C-alpha positions as a printed Julia matrix, in Angstrom:
290×3 Matrix{Float64}:
 144.04  110.41  308.3
 143.19  111.65  311.72
 141.69  114.67  313.0
 143.37  117.59  314.25
 145.76  116.16  317.22
 144.68  119.44  319.05
 141.21  119.95  320.29
 138.65  121.63  317.56
 136.11  124.37  318.15
 134.22  122.75  315.68
 133.59  119.62  317.72
 129.86  119.65  317.97
 129.87  120.21  314.16
 132.46  117.08  313.97
 129.52  115.16  315.98
 126.84  115.91  313.94
 128.42  115.06  310.48
 129.57  111.79  311.74
 126.41  110.81  313.18
 123.05  111.62  312.33
 123.74  114.33  309.62
 126.23  112.08  307.92
 124.07  109.1   307.65
 121.42  111.14  306.35
 123.8   112.46  303.48
 125.05  109.12  302.69
 121.32  107.52  302.76
 120.19  110.77  300.44
 123.3   110.59  298.23
 122.17  110.26  295.09
 119.03  112.46  295.4
 121.16  114.99  297.28
 123.72  115.23  294.32
 121.18  115.39  291.54
 119.35  118.24  293.51
 122.73  120.04  294.23
 124.28  119.31  290.76
 123.31  122.62  288.94
 124.32  124.62  292.14
 128.1   123.21  292.08
 128.29  123.47  288.43
 127.75  127.11  288.46
 130.51  127.61  290.84
 132.57  125.46  288.76
 131.78  127.81  285.97
 132.73  130.98  288.32
 135.97  128.86  289.33
 137.15  127.67  285.93
 139.93  125.08  286.95
 142.49  124.47  283.8
 144.19  121.2   282.85
 147.3   120.76  285.41
 146.04  122.42  288.38
 146.22  121.62  291.9
 142.92  122.28  293.52
 141.46  121.71  297.29
 137.55  120.79  297.63
 136.54  121.58  300.99
 133.87  119.89  302.41
 133.95  117.56  299.81
 131.52  115.25  301.38
 130.85  112.03  299.18
 133.04  113.3   296.71
 131.01  114.16  293.3
 132.7   117.77  293.36
 136.07  116.48  294.03
 135.41  113.95  290.78
 134.49  116.38  288.74
 137.15  118.8   289.43
 139.63  116.09  288.91
 138.44  115.46  285.49
 138.59  119.28  284.36
 142.14  119.41  285.7
 143.14  116.36  283.57
 145.81  113.83  284.25
 148.58  116.26  285.0
 146.49  118.1   287.51
 144.77  116.85  290.82
 142.35  117.6   293.69
 142.49  116.97  297.19
 139.13  116.92  298.85
 138.9   117.2   302.67
 135.96  116.92  304.85
 135.2   115.61  308.71
 132.6   113.43  308.03
 133.72  109.65  307.61
 130.58  108.03  306.65
 130.63  110.41  304.02
 134.43  110.07  303.12
 133.88  106.32  303.06
 131.59  106.68  299.98
 133.74  109.35  298.39
 136.45  106.83  298.53
 134.46  103.74  296.88
 133.22  106.11  294.13
 134.8   104.74  290.49
 136.99  107.31  289.12
 136.61  108.64  285.93
 139.63  107.3   283.08
 140.19  110.77  282.14
 140.69  112.06  285.59
 143.74  113.62  287.46
 144.51  112.21  290.88
 141.87  112.29  293.32
 142.52  112.05  297.28
 140.06  112.4   300.48
 141.47  113.22  303.71
 139.49  113.64  306.91
 140.45  116.91  307.89
 139.18  119.43  309.72
 139.61  123.09  307.26
 140.1   125.48  310.38
 142.41  123.98  312.23
 144.55  121.13  310.67
 147.23  121.78  308.32
 146.21  121.88  304.78
 149.99  122.47  303.02
 151.8   125.55  302.23
 151.03  127.59  298.71
 150.21  123.96  297.69
 147.17  124.7   295.6
 146.23  126.84  292.41
 142.58  127.04  294.23
 140.18  126.43  296.31
 136.29  125.6   295.66
 133.52  124.59  298.04
 129.85  123.31  297.49
 127.91  124.34  300.41
 130.99  123.01  302.91
 132.29  126.29  304.25
 129.08  127.83  306.37
 129.94  125.6   309.54
 133.5   126.76  311.11
 132.89  128.2   314.46
 135.93  130.64  313.56
 135.55  131.45  310.27
 137.9   134.05  309.38
 140.43  131.5   310.94
 139.18  128.66  308.62
 139.69  130.88  305.87
 143.19  132.43  306.95
 144.14  128.66  306.82
 142.65  128.0   303.69
 144.63  131.16  302.1
 147.84  129.74  303.36
 147.05  126.51  301.02
 146.63  128.55  298.0
 149.99  129.53  295.79
 150.52  133.14  294.78
 147.91  134.46  292.15
 145.45  131.58  293.61
 142.17  131.64  294.04
 138.7   130.52  296.21
 135.68  129.79  294.68
 132.12  128.63  296.77
 128.62  128.38  296.45
 126.14  129.15  299.76
 122.83  129.72  300.66
 121.32  133.05  300.8
 118.52  133.36  303.3
 116.03  130.69  304.25
 113.28  133.05  303.86
 114.44  132.95  300.05
 114.59  129.2   299.77
 111.74  127.84  299.21
 112.74  124.27  299.09
 113.61  124.19  302.7
 111.48  126.85  303.98
 108.1   125.53  302.68
 108.18  122.47  304.67
 109.43  124.19  307.86
 106.35  126.49  307.62
 104.33  123.31  306.7
 105.16  121.44  310.16
 105.68  124.59  312.46
 102.39  124.48  313.68
 103.23  121.06  315.08
 106.7   121.93  316.34
 107.65  123.27  320.08
 108.35  127.22  319.99
 112.21  127.92  319.72
 114.46  130.74  320.58
 115.25  132.38  317.53
 118.36  130.91  316.11
 121.63  132.88  315.84
 122.15  133.91  312.21
 125.89  133.78  312.56
 125.96  130.38  314.16
 127.76  127.68  312.11
 125.12  126.37  309.9
 123.22  126.26  306.36
 122.2   130.02  306.6
 125.55  131.15  308.45
 126.85  132.95  304.9
 123.0   134.39  303.7
 124.47  137.65  303.92
 127.02  138.45  301.51
 128.44  141.65  303.89
 129.08  139.44  306.49
 131.17  136.92  303.79
 133.14  140.04  302.24
 133.87  141.26  305.82
 135.02  137.36  306.75
 137.26  136.66  303.77
 138.76  140.23  303.53
 139.45  139.77  307.34
 141.29  136.46  306.09
 143.34  138.13  303.75
 141.89  137.78  300.87
 142.24  140.65  298.06
 138.77  141.5   297.12
 135.4   139.25  297.36
 132.41  139.01  294.59
 128.78  137.6   295.51
 127.11  137.05  292.88
 123.34  135.79  293.49
 122.54  132.59  291.58
 119.07  131.4   291.31
 117.56  128.26  290.24
 114.99  125.4   290.49
 116.28  122.58  292.31
 114.59  118.48  292.73
 113.1   116.53  290.35
 112.45  113.57  292.76
 108.87  112.3   292.7
 106.67  113.61  295.57
 107.27  110.93  298.02
 111.12  110.75  297.66
 111.07  114.84  298.07
 109.0   113.99  301.21
 111.51  111.66  302.72
 114.44  113.86  302.12
 112.5   117.19  303.42
 111.74  115.34  306.74
 116.04  114.66  307.23
 117.83  117.49  305.96
 117.92  121.19  306.61
 115.99  122.85  310.01
 112.6   120.6   309.91
 115.31  117.57  309.65
 117.27  119.03  312.54
 113.82  119.45  314.85
 112.51  115.86  314.09
 115.76  114.41  314.91
 115.32  115.95  317.97
 111.58  114.89  318.4
 111.15  111.95  315.8
 107.34  111.51  317.79
 106.36  114.36  315.63
 107.03  112.95  312.36
 103.76  111.59  311.81
 101.8   114.84  312.78
 104.11  116.9   310.03
 104.07  113.95  307.38
 100.93  114.8   305.96
 100.95  118.85  305.97
 104.36  118.7   304.3
 103.32  116.51  301.84
 100.7   118.66  300.66
 102.78  122.04  300.9
 105.39  119.99  298.45
 102.7   118.75  296.4
 102.32  122.81  294.67
 105.62  122.42  293.35
 104.79  118.99  291.55
 105.66  119.23  287.73
 105.6   116.6   284.93
 109.57  116.89  285.77
 108.85  116.0   289.67
 108.86  118.38  292.56
 110.99  121.31  291.33
 111.46  124.27  294.03
 113.07  127.56  293.82
 116.31  128.13  295.61
 118.46  131.13  296.15
 122.38  131.0   296.66
 125.61  133.1   296.48
 128.37  132.48  294.13
 131.53  133.48  296.22
 135.05  134.62  294.66
 138.15  135.83  296.07
 141.72  136.04  294.85
 144.48  135.79  297.05
 146.32  139.08  298.53
 149.48  139.1   297.35
 151.32  141.25  299.37
 149.37  139.18  302.45
 150.78  135.86  300.87
 154.08  137.82  300.98
 154.22  138.85  304.36
């Protein structure tokens, strides 16, 4: 399926997720999924999918959460995973389907602009896939339209970069070698755009959801060896973005980043703290009937 027929204000994000960023996620797919799995499972616990439900998985990426949801809803249910990234969707479509899973479909769609169906889903879910919209109120209004009467939204997103050593520590180790940059807009589309729970609540209420619960969830993530963790740290997050712009700096930062990560090396691999929000929002019945 193609993108929206009209030009998307998410064009920059779409370009990134179909180029270097998307390729990075497919390259490190297994390691990233091991890292994110406990966070996604906590969000799934909050969602509590039921057999027979029809669920929308927003920013489904390489498809792990979509197939997990498909098992949980069973043969009577279905899941539609949507994403803008062609390389990630190609991985998702090649994955083997669990025998006890319900129908799982992967569509290339921009959840802010494209039609997702009217009252088609019992629930919408996302594991770190909703922080990249240029107009998040419009995006969540579109997602709300796709939900049935009595539906619900649950997603997991990052809290502040400062509260996430898994990404902060490598960046700080490399910072002496990186060019000074203007302070980033904390509300710009990106992994930490929803760091403030007050902003998320405002966005979802403005979009028409009835109420919003933001529950902090902290965990240790990782488990890869030191060199695998180093390779990933140089490719994702703010440090990965900086090195994509200045690849000549990678030899300079590799040693300091390795030594910073070594402080988190355990018998179970490199394990680093992370901080997230589990966001839950029911539909606003009055809005749906308006």
